[in-house]
N, C-alpha and C positions, 0 to 999 in steps of 0.2 A: 636300748637295743631291742627290747621286747615290743615296743610301740613303733620301732623303725622310724624314730624321729631324731632330728639333729639336736645336739645339746649345746646350749650357749653358756659358757662358764664365765664366772666373775673371779678373777685372780686377785687375792688380797696381798698385793705387793706394794707396800709404801714405805717411805722413809719416816722415821719417828716424828719429824716436824709435820709431815703431811697428815698423820693420823690425829694429831692434836688440832690441826685446822679443821679436819672432818668432824671431830668431836664438837668443836665450836659451832659449825654449820648445822649439824643435826640437832644439837641442843636448842638452837634458834627455832627450828621447825617444831620442836616439841614443847617449847615454852616451859621446860622443866629439866632438871638434871636427868641424865640417862642411867640405866641400870647396868649396862655392860657395852662392850664393843660390838656385840651382836647387833645392836640397833644400827650401828654404823655400817656393818656388813649388809644389813637389810636395805638400808638407804642406797648403797651402791648397786644392789640387786635391782631395785626399782629404777635406778638411773639407766641400767643396762636394758631393762624391759622397754623403757621409752626409746632408747637408741635403736632397738630392733623392731619397734612398732607393735609391741604387745600392750593392749590397753586394758584387758581384763584378766585377772590372775586368780586361780583357785588356790586356796591355802588350806592346810590340814589342821589349823588351830582348833582345839577342842577335842580332838580324838583321844589324846592322852588323858584328859581330865574326865571324860565320860566313860572311858574303857579301861582305866587304871594302867596306862602305859608307862607312867613315870616310876622310877625306882622307889620313890617315897611311899607309894601305895602298898608295896609289899611290906615295907616297915610298918605302916599303919595297920595292915591286916594282921600281921603277927602280934602287934601290940594289942589289938582288939581281942584276938583269940586268947592271949595270955591273961588279959583282964577277965575273960569269961571262964578261965581255967580249962579251956578246951585244948589241952596240950597235945593230944593225939593229932588233931587237925593241923595245929601249928607245925608239928614235926613232919607231917605228911607234906604240907605246903613247902616247907623249907627244903626237904629232901628232894622234892620235884625240881626246884630251881637249882639245887646243887647238882642233880643228875644231868639236867639240860645245859648246865654252865651258862645260864642266862642271868642277868641282873646282878647276882651276887658277885660275879667277877668284876663288875664295874663299880662296886661300892667305893665311896670316897668319904672319909670321915669329915673333912672340912666342909663338904656339902651337907652331910647328914645332920650336923650339929644345929643347923637352922631349925630343924623340926623337933629338937630335944632341948627345951629351955633350960632344964637343970644342968645338962651336960654343957650347954653353951656358956652358962655362967662360969663354970669351972675352967673351961678351956679358952675363953675369950678375954683378952685384955680390955679393960675399961678405958676407952679413949675419950669418953664423953666429958666435955668441959663443964665449967661452972654454970654457964647459962643454958645448958641442956640437961641439968641434973634431974629434972622432973620427967624427962622422956622415958617412956616404957616401950620396950620392944613388943610388937604384936606377936602373940603366940601362934605359930604356924603349925604346931603339932596336932595330934589327935586328942580332942577334949575327952575327959575321963568317961563321960556318959554317952559319947557319940559312936555311931557306926561309921564304917568306912564310906558308905554311901552318903551319909550326912556331911562327911568331910569333903567328898567329891563335890557336893552341892555348894559348899563354901568356896571351892576353887572356881566354880562356874559363876557364882554371883559376886564374889568379894575379892578373892586373892589373885589367882592366876589369869583367868580369861580376861577380866577388865583391863589388866595391865598389858597383856600381850596384844590384844586387839587395838588398844590405844596406840601402841607404838607402831603397829603395822599400818594403821589408818594414817597416822601422821607422816610416816616415811613414804607411803604410796601416794598420798595427796601432794607431797612435795614435788612429784613429777606427774601429777594428774593421772595416776593409774588407779584402777578400781580393784579392790581385793574382795573376793566372795568366799564365804566360809561354810561349806556344805555340812560339816559335822556339827555346826551350831544351829542347825534346823531344830526348832523347838520339839518336833516329833521324835527326833533321835535322842535329845536330852531327856525328855519325859519317859522314853522307853528304856534307855540304857543306864542312867544314873541309879534308879532304884533296883536294878536287876541284881539277883543273888550273886555273891562274889565268886561262886564256882564257875560262872560263865566268863569272868574277867581274868582271874588269876587261877589257872588250872594246869596241872601237870608240868609246872616249870615254865609256863608261858604267860606273858601279859597279853591283854586284849584278845583272849583266846577265841571268843565267839566271833569276833570280827575277822580273825585270821581264817577260821573255818568258812565263814560266809564268802570270803574272797578267793577261796581255793580254785573255783572254776575259771577265774578271770586273770589270775596272775601267776607267774612262775614260782615254783616251790622255794627257790632261793630268796625270793622277796618275801613271800608269805611267812616263812619260818626263819627269817634272818635273826641272828642272836645278838649282834653288837649294835643295839639301838644307839643312834646318834641324834643329838639335838641340833640346833642351828649353831654349830660350834666354830670356834676359831682359836688360834694359839694365844689368846689374850693373857692368860696367866704367865706364860713364858715371856711374852712381850714386856710385861710390867717388870719382870726380874732382870731383863737383859737390855734389849734395844731401847726401851723407853725409860730406863732408869735415870739418865741425866734430866729428862723432862719432868719426871715424877718428883725428883728431889728439888728441882727448880720451883715446881708448883707448891711443894711443901715448905717453901721459904717462910721464915718467921713473920714476914709481912702479910702472908696470906690471910684473907678475911676470916676463914674458919678458926684461925688462931687468935687474930685480933679481937674477934667477937666472943671469944672464949666458948666456942662451940665444941672444939676438939683440943685435947691435950697434945701439943706438938711433940714433946720428947717421947711420950708414950707411943704415939703413932710412928715416929721414926724408928724406935726400937722394934716395934711390930714389923715394920717394913724390912728392916735388916734381917730379922728371923725368916720372914717370908721369902726373901731372895736366896736364903740358904737352903730352902726346902727342895728336895728332889721333885722331879716332874710327877704331878698327880699324887703327891704324898704330903703328909703333915696336917696340922690342925688349923692352920691359918688359911682362910679361903680367899679367893680372888676378890670377893665382895668386901672383905675386911679392909682392903686397900683401895679398891675402886670407888667405893661409896664416899669416903672423905675426899678423894680426888675430884 
């Protein structure tokens, strides 16, 4: 509305059989297993871009990593302040987010446990089979001696950005579309990643300095929007309901992950049962706990 431009929507309406066909097609383009249904949604978005003749697309990848837009960075910062025994700053930061009703209201334990290895071990069922016993999870948390800025750099070089840009590149190239990423300009990365945390997480807001910089150009309701959303879809609920017959069919005892002793079938099925009983956006079992073996 602000730019007075038409909006081209992609409606995610498919039958369960169709989504597994899409999973198969998108996996072929990626040459590797997918991380979520979001990749399928992005694939459909690129298909729509081709249909309406859009050849070059600007994407916002990188903004959250270099400006601490993700919920995890607030957790990392509080963890860092706690280790430094800077309790007054931790309390001030926490109260700011509580006052603004941002981030904290969107906390989800099943997501957060990825970044807390000790907690993950307690709350995660070990589905790893005999032939993967030597496998070790990558620690995605904040290393004991690290600053939040150093953890941001890890996301730029190693964790988040390489994976996200890989999947965007594969899905866009499937339809010969070109994606450009202005936030990953090296000058922005070099300027913003080392920046003091007070410019990123301030007074209950993530990406604070960027919001201030954009104030002359965008409406206030966009600049100071509180309910940050990722590239989301109802994938968790799909797995519990509409897709349940297909999921159980793929978790048949003849499946290769069980035949090759990569995953314990009974443990996984028990985990899936509990996952299906969880209320929406509640509980300790995450979407990835089910989708990854799928």
